[in-house]
BALOBA-1460 file (C-alpha; in Angstrom, 3 decimals):
// residues 330
<rec num="1" residu="x" x="-73.697" y="64.020" z="45.503"/>
<rec num="2" residu="x" x="-72.442" y="62.638" z="42.409"/>
<rec num="3" residu="x" x="-76.034" y="61.300" z="41.627"/>
<rec num="4" residu="x" x="-77.726" y="64.436" z="42.896"/>
<rec num="5" residu="x" x="-75.352" y="66.529" z="40.480"/>
<rec num="6" residu="x" x="-76.546" y="63.682" z="37.526"/>
<rec num="7" residu="x" x="-79.958" y="63.691" z="38.480"/>
<rec num="8" residu="x" x="-80.234" y="67.566" z="38.334"/>
<rec num="9" residu="x" x="-78.187" y="67.834" z="35.112"/>
<rec num="10" residu="x" x="-81.153" y="65.382" z="33.467"/>
<rec num="11" residu="x" x="-83.876" y="67.531" z="35.014"/>
<rec num="12" residu="x" x="-82.005" y="70.829" z="33.445"/>
<rec num="13" residu="x" x="-81.132" y="68.955" z="29.981"/>
<rec num="14" residu="x" x="-77.570" y="68.861" z="30.150"/>
<rec num="15" residu="x" x="-76.347" y="65.877" z="29.269"/>
<rec num="16" residu="x" x="-72.721" y="66.602" z="29.589"/>
<rec num="17" residu="x" x="-73.055" y="66.793" z="33.741"/>
<rec num="18" residu="x" x="-73.274" y="63.190" z="33.673"/>
<rec num="19" residu="x" x="-69.876" y="62.661" z="33.190"/>
<rec num="20" residu="x" x="-68.538" y="65.128" z="36.078"/>
<rec num="21" residu="x" x="-66.844" y="63.564" z="37.764"/>
<rec num="22" residu="x" x="-66.649" y="63.833" z="42.081"/>
<rec num="23" residu="x" x="-63.907" y="66.441" z="43.020"/>
<rec num="24" residu="x" x="-61.531" y="65.292" z="45.589"/>
<rec num="25" residu="x" x="-58.577" y="67.747" z="45.369"/>
<rec num="26" residu="x" x="-55.562" y="68.155" z="47.940"/>
<rec num="27" residu="x" x="-55.853" y="71.282" z="49.778"/>
<rec num="28" residu="x" x="-53.578" y="73.059" z="52.723"/>
<rec num="29" residu="x" x="-51.322" y="75.126" z="54.499"/>
<rec num="30" residu="x" x="-53.097" y="78.963" z="54.350"/>
<rec num="31" residu="x" x="-52.990" y="82.163" z="56.315"/>
<rec num="32" residu="x" x="-55.344" y="85.437" z="56.001"/>
<rec num="33" residu="x" x="-57.169" y="86.861" z="53.561"/>
<rec num="34" residu="x" x="-57.329" y="90.292" z="54.852"/>
<rec num="35" residu="x" x="-54.016" y="91.752" z="52.742"/>
<rec num="36" residu="x" x="-55.153" y="89.888" z="49.691"/>
<rec num="37" residu="x" x="-56.924" y="91.542" z="46.642"/>
<rec num="38" residu="x" x="-59.954" y="89.585" z="44.856"/>
<rec num="39" residu="x" x="-58.507" y="87.395" z="42.155"/>
<rec num="40" residu="x" x="-61.018" y="86.170" z="39.232"/>
<rec num="41" residu="x" x="-61.466" y="82.491" z="38.746"/>
<rec num="42" residu="x" x="-60.582" y="82.233" z="34.821"/>
<rec num="43" residu="x" x="-63.734" y="80.943" z="33.117"/>
<rec num="44" residu="x" x="-66.182" y="81.230" z="36.027"/>
<rec num="45" residu="x" x="-68.330" y="83.472" z="37.306"/>
<rec num="46" residu="x" x="-66.374" y="83.879" z="40.955"/>
<rec num="47" residu="x" x="-64.057" y="86.173" z="41.934"/>
<rec num="48" residu="x" x="-62.678" y="86.438" z="45.903"/>
<rec num="49" residu="x" x="-59.605" y="87.133" z="47.921"/>
<rec num="50" residu="x" x="-57.808" y="83.849" z="48.107"/>
<rec num="51" residu="x" x="-55.654" y="82.813" z="51.141"/>
<rec num="52" residu="x" x="-52.364" y="83.783" z="51.428"/>
<rec num="53" residu="x" x="-49.798" y="81.449" z="48.781"/>
<rec num="54" residu="x" x="-52.738" y="80.212" z="46.736"/>
<rec num="55" residu="x" x="-52.462" y="81.039" z="42.410"/>
<rec num="56" residu="x" x="-54.715" y="80.267" z="39.767"/>
<rec num="57" residu="x" x="-54.668" y="76.778" z="38.867"/>
<rec num="58" residu="x" x="-53.581" y="75.436" z="35.320"/>
<rec num="59" residu="x" x="-55.436" y="72.016" z="36.149"/>
<rec num="60" residu="x" x="-58.687" y="72.871" z="37.223"/>
<rec num="61" residu="x" x="-60.834" y="76.130" z="37.787"/>
<rec num="62" residu="x" x="-59.800" y="77.353" z="41.017"/>
<rec num="63" residu="x" x="-56.633" y="77.804" z="43.231"/>
<rec num="64" residu="x" x="-53.685" y="75.885" z="44.441"/>
<rec num="65" residu="x" x="-50.772" y="75.890" z="46.726"/>
<rec num="66" residu="x" x="-48.471" y="73.687" z="45.290"/>
<rec num="67" residu="x" x="-45.973" y="73.543" z="47.878"/>
<rec num="68" residu="x" x="-48.867" y="73.092" z="50.800"/>
<rec num="69" residu="x" x="-51.015" y="70.866" z="48.154"/>
<rec num="70" residu="x" x="-53.727" y="73.010" z="48.790"/>
<rec num="71" residu="x" x="-56.645" y="73.784" z="46.676"/>
<rec num="72" residu="x" x="-59.910" y="75.909" z="45.983"/>
<rec num="73" residu="x" x="-62.222" y="74.393" z="43.237"/>
<rec num="74" residu="x" x="-64.997" y="76.321" z="41.801"/>
<rec num="75" residu="x" x="-67.621" y="74.256" z="39.834"/>
<rec num="76" residu="x" x="-70.582" y="76.104" z="38.177"/>
<rec num="77" residu="x" x="-73.405" y="74.223" z="37.077"/>
<rec num="78" residu="x" x="-76.741" y="75.412" z="35.193"/>
<rec num="79" residu="x" x="-78.785" y="77.790" z="37.229"/>
<rec num="80" residu="x" x="-81.547" y="75.150" z="36.906"/>
<rec num="81" residu="x" x="-79.216" y="72.840" z="39.330"/>
<rec num="82" residu="x" x="-79.585" y="75.154" z="42.798"/>
<rec num="83" residu="x" x="-83.155" y="74.370" z="43.660"/>
<rec num="84" residu="x" x="-82.227" y="70.714" z="44.585"/>
<rec num="85" residu="x" x="-78.597" y="71.111" z="45.644"/>
<rec num="86" residu="x" x="-80.528" y="73.920" z="47.623"/>
<rec num="87" residu="x" x="-82.595" y="71.220" z="49.224"/>
<rec num="88" residu="x" x="-79.578" y="68.853" z="49.808"/>
<rec num="89" residu="x" x="-77.105" y="71.656" z="51.277"/>
<rec num="90" residu="x" x="-80.249" y="72.756" z="53.764"/>
<rec num="91" residu="x" x="-81.196" y="69.455" z="55.388"/>
<rec num="92" residu="x" x="-77.958" y="68.339" z="57.517"/>
<rec num="93" residu="x" x="-79.121" y="64.727" z="57.393"/>
<rec num="94" residu="x" x="-79.785" y="64.690" z="53.320"/>
<rec num="95" residu="x" x="-76.392" y="66.029" z="53.025"/>
<rec num="96" residu="x" x="-74.705" y="63.456" z="55.630"/>
<rec num="97" residu="x" x="-76.488" y="60.717" z="53.715"/>
<rec num="98" residu="x" x="-75.647" y="61.868" z="50.201"/>
<rec num="99" residu="x" x="-71.963" y="62.605" z="50.932"/>
<rec num="100" residu="x" x="-71.516" y="59.990" z="52.675"/>
<rec num="101" residu="x" x="-71.340" y="58.010" z="49.275"/>
<rec num="102" residu="x" x="-68.518" y="59.698" z="48.319"/>
<rec num="103" residu="x" x="-66.593" y="59.070" z="51.753"/>
<rec num="104" residu="x" x="-66.997" y="62.340" z="52.998"/>
<rec num="105" residu="x" x="-68.438" y="62.984" z="56.540"/>
<rec num="106" residu="x" x="-70.519" y="66.447" z="57.289"/>
<rec num="107" residu="x" x="-70.185" y="67.384" z="60.309"/>
<rec num="108" residu="x" x="-72.026" y="70.921" z="60.373"/>
<rec num="109" residu="x" x="-74.193" y="73.081" z="57.981"/>
<rec num="110" residu="x" x="-74.708" y="76.900" z="58.516"/>
<rec num="111" residu="x" x="-75.874" y="79.919" z="56.531"/>
<rec num="112" residu="x" x="-73.307" y="82.870" z="55.556"/>
<rec num="113" residu="x" x="-73.106" y="86.151" z="54.207"/>
<rec num="114" residu="x" x="-70.927" y="86.505" z="51.322"/>
<rec num="115" residu="x" x="-70.277" y="89.519" z="48.816"/>
<rec num="116" residu="x" x="-72.713" y="87.313" z="46.347"/>
<rec num="117" residu="x" x="-75.446" y="87.193" z="48.861"/>
<rec num="118" residu="x" x="-76.333" y="84.411" z="51.330"/>
<rec num="119" residu="x" x="-74.820" y="81.324" z="50.647"/>
<rec num="120" residu="x" x="-74.964" y="78.033" z="52.797"/>
<rec num="121" residu="x" x="-71.595" y="76.264" z="53.890"/>
<rec num="122" residu="x" x="-70.884" y="72.192" z="54.629"/>
<rec num="123" residu="x" x="-68.155" y="71.415" z="56.864"/>
<rec num="124" residu="x" x="-66.646" y="67.574" z="57.135"/>
<rec num="125" residu="x" x="-63.999" y="65.288" z="56.642"/>
<rec num="126" residu="x" x="-63.139" y="63.052" z="53.930"/>
<rec num="127" residu="x" x="-60.307" y="59.867" z="54.088"/>
<rec num="128" residu="x" x="-58.218" y="59.809" z="51.011"/>
<rec num="129" residu="x" x="-56.167" y="56.390" z="51.499"/>
<rec num="130" residu="x" x="-54.408" y="56.766" z="55.026"/>
<rec num="131" residu="x" x="-54.802" y="60.238" z="54.921"/>
<rec num="132" residu="x" x="-57.802" y="62.361" z="56.234"/>
<rec num="133" residu="x" x="-58.960" y="65.876" z="54.682"/>
<rec num="134" residu="x" x="-60.873" y="68.870" z="56.298"/>
<rec num="135" residu="x" x="-63.503" y="69.905" z="53.940"/>
<rec num="136" residu="x" x="-65.726" y="73.118" z="53.384"/>
<rec num="137" residu="x" x="-68.240" y="73.267" z="50.539"/>
<rec num="138" residu="x" x="-70.217" y="76.141" z="50.100"/>
<rec num="139" residu="x" x="-73.442" y="76.640" z="47.871"/>
<rec num="140" residu="x" x="-74.043" y="80.047" z="45.761"/>
<rec num="141" residu="x" x="-76.468" y="81.351" z="43.396"/>
<rec num="142" residu="x" x="-75.810" y="83.791" z="40.460"/>
<rec num="143" residu="x" x="-76.110" y="83.394" z="36.795"/>
<rec num="144" residu="x" x="-74.976" y="79.992" z="37.462"/>
<rec num="145" residu="x" x="-75.432" y="77.401" z="40.508"/>
<rec num="146" residu="x" x="-71.788" y="77.655" z="42.068"/>
<rec num="147" residu="x" x="-70.001" y="75.305" z="44.433"/>
<rec num="148" residu="x" x="-66.972" y="75.990" z="46.079"/>
<rec num="149" residu="x" x="-64.656" y="73.409" z="47.681"/>
<rec num="150" residu="x" x="-62.146" y="74.226" z="49.823"/>
<rec num="151" residu="x" x="-59.950" y="70.906" z="51.305"/>
<rec num="152" residu="x" x="-56.731" y="70.850" z="53.543"/>
<rec num="153" residu="x" x="-55.039" y="67.814" z="55.499"/>
<rec num="154" residu="x" x="-56.542" y="67.442" z="58.937"/>
<rec num="155" residu="x" x="-52.962" y="68.204" z="60.580"/>
<rec num="156" residu="x" x="-52.380" y="71.289" z="58.628"/>
<rec num="157" residu="x" x="-52.172" y="74.868" z="59.821"/>
<rec num="158" residu="x" x="-55.474" y="75.667" z="57.996"/>
<rec num="159" residu="x" x="-57.659" y="77.612" z="60.198"/>
<rec num="160" residu="x" x="-61.466" y="77.452" z="59.644"/>
<rec num="161" residu="x" x="-62.034" y="80.911" z="60.427"/>
<rec num="162" residu="x" x="-59.761" y="81.766" z="57.850"/>
<rec num="163" residu="x" x="-61.456" y="79.541" z="55.083"/>
<rec num="164" residu="x" x="-65.227" y="80.920" z="56.047"/>
<rec num="165" residu="x" x="-63.647" y="84.295" z="55.668"/>
<rec num="166" residu="x" x="-62.179" y="84.008" z="52.089"/>
<rec num="167" residu="x" x="-65.469" y="82.011" z="51.051"/>
<rec num="168" residu="x" x="-67.567" y="85.331" z="52.571"/>
<rec num="169" residu="x" x="-65.546" y="87.281" z="49.995"/>
<rec num="170" residu="x" x="-66.788" y="85.320" z="46.808"/>
<rec num="171" residu="x" x="-68.577" y="87.702" z="44.453"/>
<rec num="172" residu="x" x="-70.295" y="86.243" z="41.446"/>
<rec num="173" residu="x" x="-70.071" y="88.430" z="38.006"/>
<rec num="174" residu="x" x="-71.572" y="87.795" z="34.465"/>
<rec num="175" residu="x" x="-70.883" y="84.468" z="32.452"/>
<rec num="176" residu="x" x="-67.785" y="84.598" z="30.606"/>
<rec num="177" residu="x" x="-67.852" y="83.699" z="27.014"/>
<rec num="178" residu="x" x="-67.371" y="80.452" z="25.772"/>
<rec num="179" residu="x" x="-63.651" y="81.479" z="24.465"/>
<rec num="180" residu="x" x="-62.891" y="82.324" z="27.979"/>
<rec num="181" residu="x" x="-64.700" y="79.414" z="29.416"/>
<rec num="182" residu="x" x="-62.575" y="77.109" z="26.596"/>
<rec num="183" residu="x" x="-59.509" y="78.634" z="27.666"/>
<rec num="184" residu="x" x="-59.679" y="78.002" z="31.275"/>
<rec num="185" residu="x" x="-60.042" y="74.406" z="30.638"/>
<rec num="186" residu="x" x="-57.137" y="72.019" z="31.891"/>
<rec num="187" residu="x" x="-56.632" y="70.892" z="28.503"/>
<rec num="188" residu="x" x="-56.992" y="72.180" z="24.794"/>
<rec num="189" residu="x" x="-59.192" y="70.639" z="22.324"/>
<rec num="190" residu="x" x="-60.438" y="72.074" z="18.706"/>
<rec num="191" residu="x" x="-63.937" y="70.918" z="17.387"/>
<rec num="192" residu="x" x="-64.098" y="69.527" z="13.705"/>
<rec num="193" residu="x" x="-66.906" y="69.489" z="11.614"/>
<rec num="194" residu="x" x="-69.672" y="68.710" z="12.047"/>
<rec num="195" residu="x" x="-69.364" y="69.003" z="15.556"/>
<rec num="196" residu="x" x="-69.693" y="71.996" z="17.261"/>
<rec num="197" residu="x" x="-68.988" y="73.237" z="21.023"/>
<rec num="198" residu="x" x="-72.233" y="73.522" z="23.046"/>
<rec num="199" residu="x" x="-70.683" y="74.404" z="26.224"/>
<rec num="200" residu="x" x="-68.087" y="73.756" z="29.050"/>
<rec num="201" residu="x" x="-69.395" y="72.347" z="32.285"/>
<rec num="202" residu="x" x="-67.901" y="72.575" z="35.783"/>
<rec num="203" residu="x" x="-64.481" y="74.200" z="34.450"/>
<rec num="204" residu="x" x="-63.581" y="70.577" z="33.753"/>
<rec num="205" residu="x" x="-65.031" y="69.410" z="30.179"/>
<rec num="206" residu="x" x="-66.358" y="70.220" z="27.385"/>
<rec num="207" residu="x" x="-69.813" y="69.039" z="25.111"/>
<rec num="208" residu="x" x="-70.401" y="69.125" z="21.351"/>
<rec num="209" residu="x" x="-72.878" y="67.905" z="19.374"/>
<rec num="210" residu="x" x="-73.332" y="67.409" z="15.786"/>
<rec num="211" residu="x" x="-77.343" y="68.440" z="14.639"/>
<rec num="212" residu="x" x="-80.071" y="71.585" z="15.630"/>
<rec num="213" residu="x" x="-80.413" y="70.861" z="19.133"/>
<rec num="214" residu="x" x="-78.186" y="71.715" z="22.042"/>
<rec num="215" residu="x" x="-80.286" y="70.339" z="24.506"/>
<rec num="216" residu="x" x="-80.314" y="66.698" z="23.248"/>
<rec num="217" residu="x" x="-82.097" y="64.601" z="26.370"/>
<rec num="218" residu="x" x="-83.314" y="61.534" z="24.625"/>
<rec num="219" residu="x" x="-79.727" y="61.305" z="22.737"/>
<rec num="220" residu="x" x="-80.774" y="61.321" z="19.490"/>
<rec num="221" residu="x" x="-77.843" y="63.467" z="17.989"/>
<rec num="222" residu="x" x="-74.161" y="62.600" z="17.812"/>
<rec num="223" residu="x" x="-72.359" y="63.519" z="20.877"/>
<rec num="224" residu="x" x="-69.003" y="64.349" z="21.726"/>
<rec num="225" residu="x" x="-67.548" y="64.878" z="25.552"/>
<rec num="226" residu="x" x="-64.123" y="65.630" z="26.736"/>
<rec num="227" residu="x" x="-63.721" y="65.883" z="30.240"/>
<rec num="228" residu="x" x="-60.733" y="66.144" z="32.703"/>
<rec num="229" residu="x" x="-60.449" y="64.116" z="36.026"/>
<rec num="230" residu="x" x="-58.980" y="66.031" z="39.076"/>
<rec num="231" residu="x" x="-59.037" y="63.755" z="41.871"/>
<rec num="232" residu="x" x="-56.555" y="60.689" z="42.129"/>
<rec num="233" residu="x" x="-53.843" y="59.120" z="39.736"/>
<rec num="234" residu="x" x="-53.732" y="56.729" z="37.447"/>
<rec num="235" residu="x" x="-50.871" y="54.600" z="35.697"/>
<rec num="236" residu="x" x="-50.721" y="54.200" z="32.240"/>
<rec num="237" residu="x" x="-50.629" y="50.223" z="32.624"/>
<rec num="238" residu="x" x="-53.936" y="50.559" z="34.660"/>
<rec num="239" residu="x" x="-55.744" y="53.192" z="32.068"/>
<rec num="240" residu="x" x="-57.704" y="50.505" z="30.372"/>
<rec num="241" residu="x" x="-59.156" y="48.937" z="33.196"/>
<rec num="242" residu="x" x="-59.948" y="52.695" z="35.146"/>
<rec num="243" residu="x" x="-61.591" y="53.126" z="31.842"/>
<rec num="244" residu="x" x="-63.744" y="49.662" z="31.660"/>
<rec num="245" residu="x" x="-65.156" y="51.106" z="34.907"/>
<rec num="246" residu="x" x="-65.946" y="54.226" z="33.986"/>
<rec num="247" residu="x" x="-67.958" y="53.128" z="31.122"/>
<rec num="248" residu="x" x="-69.902" y="50.989" z="33.080"/>
<rec num="249" residu="x" x="-70.749" y="53.898" z="35.444"/>
<rec num="250" residu="x" x="-71.920" y="56.376" z="32.840"/>
<rec num="251" residu="x" x="-75.141" y="56.789" z="32.332"/>
<rec num="252" residu="x" x="-76.325" y="55.214" z="29.012"/>
<rec num="253" residu="x" x="-72.858" y="52.933" z="28.630"/>
<rec num="254" residu="x" x="-73.964" y="50.832" z="31.620"/>
<rec num="255" residu="x" x="-74.567" y="47.782" z="29.195"/>
<rec num="256" residu="x" x="-72.164" y="48.799" z="26.883"/>
<rec num="257" residu="x" x="-70.586" y="45.900" z="25.016"/>
<rec num="258" residu="x" x="-66.600" y="46.530" z="24.193"/>
<rec num="259" residu="x" x="-65.648" y="45.122" z="21.021"/>
<rec num="260" residu="x" x="-62.809" y="46.221" z="20.475"/>
<rec num="261" residu="x" x="-59.801" y="47.311" z="22.943"/>
<rec num="262" residu="x" x="-56.696" y="49.364" z="21.445"/>
<rec num="263" residu="x" x="-53.246" y="50.800" z="22.835"/>
<rec num="264" residu="x" x="-53.143" y="54.363" z="21.250"/>
<rec num="265" residu="x" x="-51.290" y="58.052" z="21.495"/>
<rec num="266" residu="x" x="-53.627" y="60.337" z="22.720"/>
<rec num="267" residu="x" x="-53.163" y="63.557" z="24.491"/>
<rec num="268" residu="x" x="-49.494" y="63.480" z="24.583"/>
<rec num="269" residu="x" x="-49.364" y="60.072" z="25.904"/>
<rec num="270" residu="x" x="-48.587" y="56.804" z="23.812"/>
<rec num="271" residu="x" x="-49.756" y="54.758" z="26.486"/>
<rec num="272" residu="x" x="-53.393" y="56.061" z="25.681"/>
<rec num="273" residu="x" x="-56.510" y="53.912" z="25.542"/>
<rec num="274" residu="x" x="-59.274" y="53.342" z="23.082"/>
<rec num="275" residu="x" x="-62.537" y="51.280" z="23.811"/>
<rec num="276" residu="x" x="-64.954" y="51.030" z="21.283"/>
<rec num="277" residu="x" x="-68.418" y="49.337" z="20.541"/>
<rec num="278" residu="x" x="-71.885" y="49.557" z="21.012"/>
<rec num="279" residu="x" x="-74.856" y="50.727" z="23.698"/>
<rec num="280" residu="x" x="-78.502" y="50.757" z="23.780"/>
<rec num="281" residu="x" x="-79.718" y="54.329" z="24.563"/>
<rec num="282" residu="x" x="-83.338" y="56.053" z="24.402"/>
<rec num="283" residu="x" x="-82.977" y="56.514" z="20.687"/>
<rec num="284" residu="x" x="-81.702" y="53.033" z="19.875"/>
<rec num="285" residu="x" x="-78.155" y="51.732" z="19.235"/>
<rec num="286" residu="x" x="-75.362" y="53.503" z="19.138"/>
<rec num="287" residu="x" x="-71.584" y="53.096" z="18.191"/>
<rec num="288" residu="x" x="-69.240" y="54.527" z="20.457"/>
<rec num="289" residu="x" x="-65.600" y="55.215" z="21.090"/>
<rec num="290" residu="x" x="-63.736" y="56.098" z="24.517"/>
<rec num="291" residu="x" x="-60.403" y="57.537" z="24.329"/>
<rec num="292" residu="x" x="-58.182" y="58.144" z="27.555"/>
<rec num="293" residu="x" x="-54.914" y="59.810" z="28.162"/>
<rec num="294" residu="x" x="-52.728" y="60.025" z="31.287"/>
<rec num="295" residu="x" x="-50.859" y="63.496" z="32.116"/>
<rec num="296" residu="x" x="-47.165" y="63.420" z="33.436"/>
<rec num="297" residu="x" x="-49.021" y="63.983" z="37.109"/>
<rec num="298" residu="x" x="-50.893" y="61.157" z="36.548"/>
<rec num="299" residu="x" x="-54.355" y="62.334" z="36.004"/>
<rec num="300" residu="x" x="-56.435" y="61.827" z="32.927"/>
<rec num="301" residu="x" x="-58.239" y="63.448" z="30.447"/>
<rec num="302" residu="x" x="-61.363" y="61.338" z="28.629"/>
<rec num="303" residu="x" x="-63.053" y="61.897" z="25.527"/>
<rec num="304" residu="x" x="-66.639" y="59.463" z="24.998"/>
<rec num="305" residu="x" x="-68.554" y="60.071" z="21.560"/>
<rec num="306" residu="x" x="-71.694" y="58.318" z="20.288"/>
<rec num="307" residu="x" x="-73.825" y="58.293" z="17.606"/>
<rec num="308" residu="x" x="-76.157" y="56.107" z="15.635"/>
<rec num="309" residu="x" x="-74.604" y="53.013" z="13.994"/>
<rec num="310" residu="x" x="-75.458" y="54.211" z="10.314"/>
<rec num="311" residu="x" x="-74.254" y="57.919" z="11.315"/>
<rec num="312" residu="x" x="-71.057" y="56.604" z="13.277"/>
<rec num="313" residu="x" x="-68.682" y="55.923" z="9.710"/>
<rec num="314" residu="x" x="-69.142" y="59.211" z="8.326"/>
<rec num="315" residu="x" x="-68.124" y="60.893" z="11.070"/>
<rec num="316" residu="x" x="-64.902" y="59.127" z="12.066"/>
<rec num="317" residu="x" x="-62.646" y="61.783" z="10.316"/>
<rec num="318" residu="x" x="-64.064" y="64.384" z="12.775"/>
<rec num="319" residu="x" x="-63.641" y="62.293" z="15.650"/>
<rec num="320" residu="x" x="-60.253" y="61.336" z="14.611"/>
<rec num="321" residu="x" x="-59.097" y="65.382" z="14.327"/>
<rec num="322" residu="x" x="-60.833" y="66.169" z="17.561"/>
<rec num="323" residu="x" x="-58.976" y="63.543" z="19.608"/>
<rec num="324" residu="x" x="-55.544" y="64.647" z="17.788"/>
<rec num="325" residu="x" x="-56.265" y="67.989" z="18.743"/>
<rec num="326" residu="x" x="-56.753" y="67.317" z="22.707"/>
<rec num="327" residu="x" x="-53.565" y="68.165" z="24.983"/>
<rec num="328" residu="x" x="-52.897" y="69.012" z="28.592"/>
<rec num="329" residu="x" x="-52.873" y="72.740" z="29.333"/>
<rec num="330" residu="x" x="-49.277" y="73.828" z="30.368"/>
């Protein structure tokens, strides 16, 4: 599934979406939606009638039930992503193959009618450690391509009919402003000249660049991306190793040469990690830096920046200012 999102992002010219990680969220106990009022999901086009006990999350775009460890995650992609994802959702065997790469077993696929129009829902399970979770994933089309994921422990009292009823309540509105999308992110960040914000992505990250282009598929301009990890937990002592693994699986950085490894203060953590070095992309050799910091709940925020070797030194003051501005949302 992540590979499909990455290819879709490339086809749509949205470099940032290559950094969208698999969304592994824990969801659980819930009851009927019938008495609930519609709730707008901050920073997205989505509104829905939530299951009782669910409240807006400060960690991601969606809802969570802290006591039951339950969640409803909203991910929005460019409108151009819908045809490719729609083909994946429409073909059950294709969905089974692609989601299996994320350790998700898809059992069924069906059409549903929502307040936003026709949608397609996949149901299945995902094994996370010793636990197994039921999963519902719906694809919708509006101003954005919308994927909504609900997840619950298989032994919870969550009823599948209630989940489907909640998803049928989804309506899609106008795209929020850039300021609204930035405010809805699970972290805070400020741009510093010459960098500017291009857009947020998936409710989990933000893309910045310097130069005339907003869409830069060849990577000719400096690029800076900050993204938040939603699933799993990482101990501070493991951060550098996790960072190196992430870097090796990030498009354009698979063969990056790490020349320096530093322990730094980042995103409110004194145990942050900074990897720096060089990589070779479509537009030649570049310098890069990757910052990572862990929050109190073990989840991390990641900032990666790259630019031509000749340009990078002049950008370092701005890069530091942006890095210093990053903090987890309260």
